[in-house]
C-alpha positions as CSV (number, residue, x, y, z in Angstrom):
1,M,-18.1,5.7,17.7
2,A,-17.2,7.2,14.1
3,Y,-14.8,5.2,11.9
4,R,-15.2,7.4,8.8
5,D,-13.1,10.5,7.8
6,P,-15.7,13.2,7.0
7,L,-13.9,14.6,4.3
8,T,-12.5,11.8,2.2
9,G,-15.1,9.1,3.2
10,L,-12.0,6.8,4.0
11,W,-11.7,4.8,7.2
12,N,-10.0,7.0,9.9
13,R,-7.0,6.4,12.4
14,R,-9.0,4.5,15.1
15,Y,-10.5,2.1,12.4
16,F,-7.2,1.3,10.8
17,E,-5.2,0.5,14.6
18,E,-8.2,-1.7,15.5
19,R,-8.1,-3.6,11.8
20,L,-4.3,-3.6,12.4
21,N,-4.4,-5.3,15.6
22,E,-6.9,-7.8,14.3
23,E,-5.0,-8.9,11.3
24,L,-1.8,-9.2,13.2
25,S,-3.5,-11.2,15.6
26,R,-4.8,-13.5,12.8
27,S,-1.7,-13.7,11.2
28,Q,0.3,-14.6,14.4
29,R,-2.2,-17.7,14.9
30,A,-2.1,-19.0,11.3
31,G,1.9,-18.7,11.1
32,L,3.4,-17.8,7.9
33,S,0.5,-19.2,6.1
34,R,-1.0,-16.0,6.3
35,R,0.7,-12.9,5.6
36,F,0.1,-9.0,5.4
37,S,1.5,-5.6,4.5
38,V,0.9,-2.0,5.2
39,M,1.4,0.9,3.3
40,V,1.7,4.4,4.4
41,L,1.4,7.3,2.0
42,D,2.0,11.2,2.3
43,L,1.2,13.9,-0.1
44,N,4.4,15.9,-1.2
45,D,4.1,19.5,-0.9
46,F,0.5,19.7,0.5
47,K,1.4,23.0,2.6
48,A,2.3,24.7,-0.5
49,T,-0.8,23.5,-2.2
50,N,-2.6,24.8,0.5
51,D,-0.9,28.0,0.4
52,R,-0.9,28.6,-3.1
53,H,-4.4,27.7,-4.0
54,G,-6.3,27.7,-0.8
55,H,-7.7,25.1,1.8
56,L,-10.9,24.3,-0.5
57,V,-8.5,23.2,-3.2
58,G,-6.5,21.5,-0.6
59,D,-9.7,19.4,0.5
60,S,-10.3,18.7,-3.3
61,V,-6.9,17.2,-3.4
62,L,-7.3,15.1,-0.4
63,K,-10.7,14.0,-1.5
64,G,-9.2,13.2,-5.0
65,V,-6.6,10.6,-3.1
66,G,-9.3,9.1,-1.4
67,E,-11.0,8.3,-4.4
68,F,-7.7,7.4,-5.9
69,L,-7.0,4.6,-2.9
70,V,-10.6,3.3,-3.5
71,T,-10.4,2.9,-7.2
72,H,-7.1,1.5,-7.3
73,L,-6.9,-1.0,-4.4
74,R,-8.4,-4.3,-3.8
75,Q,-12.1,-4.3,-2.3
76,H,-10.8,-6.0,0.8
77,D,-7.9,-3.5,1.4
78,V,-8.2,-0.9,4.2
79,A,-7.6,2.6,3.1
80,C,-7.6,5.3,5.8
81,R,-6.8,8.9,6.2
82,T,-4.4,8.9,9.4
83,G,-3.4,12.4,9.6
84,G,-3.7,15.7,7.6
85,D,-2.2,14.7,4.6
86,E,-1.2,11.2,5.7
87,F,-3.1,7.9,4.5
88,S,-2.4,4.3,5.6
89,V,-3.4,1.3,4.2
90,L,-4.0,-2.4,5.3
91,L,-3.2,-4.9,2.8
92,P,-4.5,-8.2,4.0
93,D,-2.9,-11.2,2.2
94,L,-0.4,-9.4,0.6
95,P,3.3,-10.7,1.0
96,A,6.3,-8.8,0.8
97,E,7.2,-10.0,-2.4
98,D,3.9,-8.4,-4.0
99,S,4.0,-5.1,-2.1
100,G,6.6,-3.7,-4.8
101,H,4.2,-4.7,-7.5
102,L,1.6,-2.9,-6.0
103,V,3.3,0.3,-5.5
104,D,4.5,0.3,-9.0
105,R,1.1,-0.2,-10.3
106,L,-0.4,2.6,-8.1
107,R,2.6,5.0,-9.4
108,R,1.5,4.4,-13.2
109,A,-2.1,4.9,-12.2
110,L,-1.3,8.0,-10.7
111,D,0.7,9.2,-13.4
112,T,-2.2,8.3,-15.8
113,A,-4.7,10.2,-13.7
114,N,-2.4,13.6,-13.1
115,G,-2.8,13.9,-16.8
116,A,-6.4,15.3,-16.1
117,R,-5.7,17.1,-13.0
118,R,-5.4,20.7,-12.8
119,I,-3.3,20.2,-9.7
120,P,-1.3,16.7,-9.9
121,I,-1.0,14.8,-6.8
122,A,2.6,13.4,-5.9
123,L,2.7,10.7,-3.2
124,S,5.5,9.1,-1.0
125,I,4.9,5.7,-0.6
126,G,6.5,3.3,2.0
127,T,5.5,-0.4,2.7
128,A,6.5,-3.0,5.4
129,S,5.1,-6.9,5.5
130,W,4.6,-9.1,8.3
131,P,6.8,-11.0,9.4
132,Q,9.8,-9.7,7.4
133,A,9.7,-6.0,8.6
134,G,9.0,-7.1,12.3
135,D,6.4,-8.8,14.6
136,T,4.9,-5.9,16.0
137,I,2.6,-3.0,14.9
138,D,5.1,-0.4,16.1
139,A,7.8,-2.0,14.1
140,L,5.7,-2.7,10.8
141,L,4.6,1.0,11.0
142,T,8.4,2.3,11.7
143,R,9.6,0.3,8.9
144,A,6.6,1.6,6.3
145,D,7.3,5.2,7.6
146,E,11.3,4.9,6.9
147,A,10.5,3.4,3.3
148,M,8.2,6.4,2.7
149,Y,10.8,9.1,3.9
150,A,13.2,7.2,1.8
151,D,10.8,7.5,-1.1
152,K,10.3,11.3,-0.5
153,H,14.2,11.6,-0.1
154,R,14.6,10.0,-3.7
155,Q,11.8,12.1,-5.1
156,R,13.4,15.5,-3.7
157,S,16.6,14.7,-5.0
158,K,15.4,14.0,-8.6
159,R,13.4,17.4,-8.7
160,V,14.9,20.4,-10.5
161,P,14.5,24.0,-8.2
162,V,12.1,26.2,-10.0
163,A,14.7,28.7,-10.4
164,A,17.1,26.2,-12.1
165,R,14.2,25.3,-14.5
166,R,13.4,29.1,-15.3
167,E,17.1,29.5,-16.0
168,V,17.4,26.5,-18.3
169,A,14.1,27.8,-20.3
170,R,15.6,31.5,-20.2
171,R,18.8,30.1,-22.0
172,S,16.9,27.9,-24.4
173,A,14.7,30.6,-25.6
174,A,18.0,32.8,-25.9
175,R,19.4,30.2,-28.0
176,R,16.4,29.8,-30.0
177,V,16.5,33.5,-30.9
178,R,20.2,33.5,-31.6
179,A,20.0,30.5,-33.7
180,P,20.5,31.2,-37.4
181,A,17.5,30.6,-39.7
182,T,18.0,28.0,-42.4
183,A,16.3,27.9,-45.8
């Protein structure tokens, strides 16, 4: 049975689900002394990237996300491509209070990495931790998805539409042209 995503080299959904079941069982047996978190990530505007630049570039972006995750996660974390532009990570021994720090660290690293990319990667990220977010896999994944969609909504509300950016740039250029020269 194949457990690797052929494009990114990450683990696939089947492997993620098996490992998540194992981690939940392990944690339930150990009680509150063993905690874990899950993270879900979704590429923002990936369809637009494929439409604008083509599927080969889209594949390159997906590979870039895989490489980014492998580089910036702990060695025992389980990074998986679980859908077209969706990724999930099992984070053993990472309690809720540390998952927010991890997300912040990943965002800073992504900002740095994007400086060298022709097409920047934008990710929405959500986490959920056992047992705070729920005691079943469905509950954990639902909470992580909700957090990811809330992040996606926050990011969209911060974006300025392209037409508005163009208008601001046009007005700024017009002001520079009309501004009197100083000696």
